[in-house]
Each structure stands twice: as C-alpha cells, then as structure tokens.
C-alpha positions, 0 to 999 in steps of 0.5 A: 821415115823419120818420126816426129820429135814427140815420139816416145821412142826418141832418145832426144827432144827438140828445142829448136831455134830459128838459126839452129836445131837444138836437141837434148838427150832424153832419160832413155839415152842416159839409161843406156850409156854410163856417165863415162861413156857419155863423156867419151862420146862428147870427147869423140864428137869434139875432138874427132867429130865421131860417134864411136861405132862401138856405141851403136851396139848398145840398146836397140842398136844390138838388134840392128847389128844382129839382124844385119848379121843374120841377113847378110853374113849367116850362111844360107843355101845361096851363100854357103860359106862364112869367111870367119868360120872357114878361117877358124876351120882352116886354123883349127890345129892352132885353136884347140890347144895342140900348139901349146900342148894343152888338153883343153881350152877356154874360148874367150870371145871378145866382141862376141856379138851373137856368138854365131862365128864361134858355133862350129869351133865350139862344136868341134872342140866339144866333140874332142872334149877340149872345151873347158868353158866359153866366155862372151865379152862385149860392150853391149849388154843387149848383145850378151843376152843374145849370145847367152840365149844362142849359146845355151841353146846350142851347148846346154852342157858347156859352161858359159860366162859373160861380162861387159868389156870395152877392149879399147879402154880396159883389159879383161878381168882375170877372175873370169877364168882363173878359178877354172884354170886349176890345171896347167894344161888349160890354155886361153884362146882369145877370139876377136872376130868380125874384122872388129880390129879394123873398126877400132879408133885405137887399134894398138891400145886394143892390142895392148889390152889383149897383151896385158890379159894374156899369159905365155900359153894363151893365143889371140886370134883375130880377123881383118880385111887386108889391102890398101884402103886408099885404093877403095873403088868407092863402091859400098859393100858388106858392112859399109853398105848394109850395116851403115844404111841401117845405122844411119837410119837408126841415128836419124830416127833416135836423135831426131835429125830430119831427113832434109837436114843431113845426108850419108857420105861414104869416103876414104879418109886420108887422115885415118887411112880408113873407109868411113861413113859420115853424116853430113849436116845441112844446117846447124845443130846443137846437142845439149848434155845436162844430166849425170853431172854433165853440162856440155853443149856440142855444136855441129855446123852446116856442111860439117860431117860426123863419122858414124862408121869406120874400117881400116884394112891392114897391109902386112908391114903395118900389121907386123909393126902394130903387133910389135908395138903391142908386145905381140908376135905372130904364130901363124896367119892365113888368108881366105881364097880371095885374099881379101881377109886374114886370120892372125894368130898371136902370142905374147912376144918373147923378151 
C-alpha cells in the first residue's frame, strides 16, 4: 500500500493544488543522486519521458534488485541452472586467458550487482591459479557493498577492488588494474552480464566506452536476449514481470504517487524497438527540483506515460552493425539451449 506523503521514508513531499499534484524531492533524494545525475534525470524526463533504469539500482533500489535476483534468478533445487553461469561455463576457454596466451586474467565486472554470476567463473580460475584480481564496477554504491560482502566471503584470498562507473557516460579508469599488470601475460576480461546491454538507452555509446577502455589483449564478454522485439506476445516474464512490479511499487511509494493516480503499462515501443514498462498518469503531476543549484519544474499531464524499464533484444545483423560502429569485432559467440540468450565475446577491431 502506498504510504502517506508525511512518511519519513518518502523521497518527495506533496504540495498539491486542486488542478495538479505538486511534489518536491526531499533531502534524502539529493543525498543519493549527484547534481549531474539529477540533471541527467531531468533531461531524460523532459526529452524522452523516461526515468533511466540505471538509477533504480541506487539507494533502496539496490536491495530490491538483489532480492529479485536471489528469488527469481539464483539456481534453486527446482531451477538448477542460470543462463549466464551456463554460458560462461560453455565459453570458459575464452575467458581464462587461453585465447590471448596469457597466464592470468583480471576479471572486470561492469554492472557487477551482487557478483553472483561471476562466482563459479572465479572459482574455476582460482583452481587453475589464473585469477589475478576481481574488480567490481557499478553505478550503485549500495550494490558495490553487496558485491564486496559476497566476494570477500567467497574468495578471501583473491584481490578485490571496486569503483562507481556508469559505462553509458564514461570509460573505465585504467588505474584500477594498471598497477597490477606489471607483466605482459595478464589480460583483462570485461564482463557485462545480466542482459544489461539491452537495458541501456544508448547501447553504442556504452560499447564505445568499453572499446576505449580495452587494449589489444583484452576481451569484452556480454549477454543479451536475441530475437525480434516486435514479435513480443504481450506476456510479462522475468525482469519484465518481477523486477518491474517491484520497481513500480517502489517508485509509487518513494515519489508519493497515489495508487488511483497511475497504472502500470507494458508494451512494445516501436520508436526504440524495445519492450518497455511505463507509468501512465491519471492526473497532472508537477515535480519541482530546487536544490543543488537546480531550479526546474517537470510537468507530466494526465494520460502521459513515463518509462521506468526497457529492454532491447538483438537480432544478429543489428548486433554486428553496432559492434562495428563501436570499434569492436566478435571473437566468438554462443547461444543457450533455447536460443533465447546469447553470449558475445569481442576484442578491439583491427584497423
């Protein structure tokens, strides 16, 4: 149930008028998001009518995602496999340094979340003495804390490092691994799992930032769903169902949107060729941003929709085109047994 606006847990306060509900971010909101992030959020709302999904992993949203992962993705007795772990296992020869003739690797996990998908891979590398260090990168400090707690419990003798990085807007700091790469026989394996590439608003820019962070011996390994987005059957599954439901409830609660003022809409968006989940508003809302030197009002009208989740499946011609544009080339790829997911292994394209 949505809490009252006076609740201390709210990110926003209510200053409604008869014609429009007016809400204002609280100090807690500004403590979680930087000025740059708030400005990017406002721009996304104004230009695309979207709350970027990446921001849902900050603050309390990190716990929501971790709970979703543990409940619906982690292997259980009745669900013994995880598509990403299985694909990493199938492609182990490419992610252990053998392809580059290197003795050891750094695993650089971009969008690491709780680090669970990489656990079995790290274990296998450690048994072969092929792991130099593990670096967890994420936009969310809260998820990096989860990652560190998990990893140091699983592998107390393997070097762990972490940093906040938004791969859509920046490259990866080279100093995270350069000090440890004193030998030429250590390669970097960049992981971007969780079909996260399909959630980015600008996939090519993210791939370009990976390219700028890589040297000739490095590999980028990412996963995504494959197929035609436009042939979606309208049934919500996986993240489109479970993560979206929790995210929708969280946004309503934190922003203070009354249940009768909105509804959740899932649909195929032809403009972005993606499946999206949107909040449809049943009355006018105004959001006033007036801290951190920002003075902006965002207005959403009755019957307008704000996207809170997106996912894009790849078809192979499009995937190859985007990789080429980003300056990357495929070393190898493989699909799961249902041909619903793909793992792509790339290197820097030859000139």
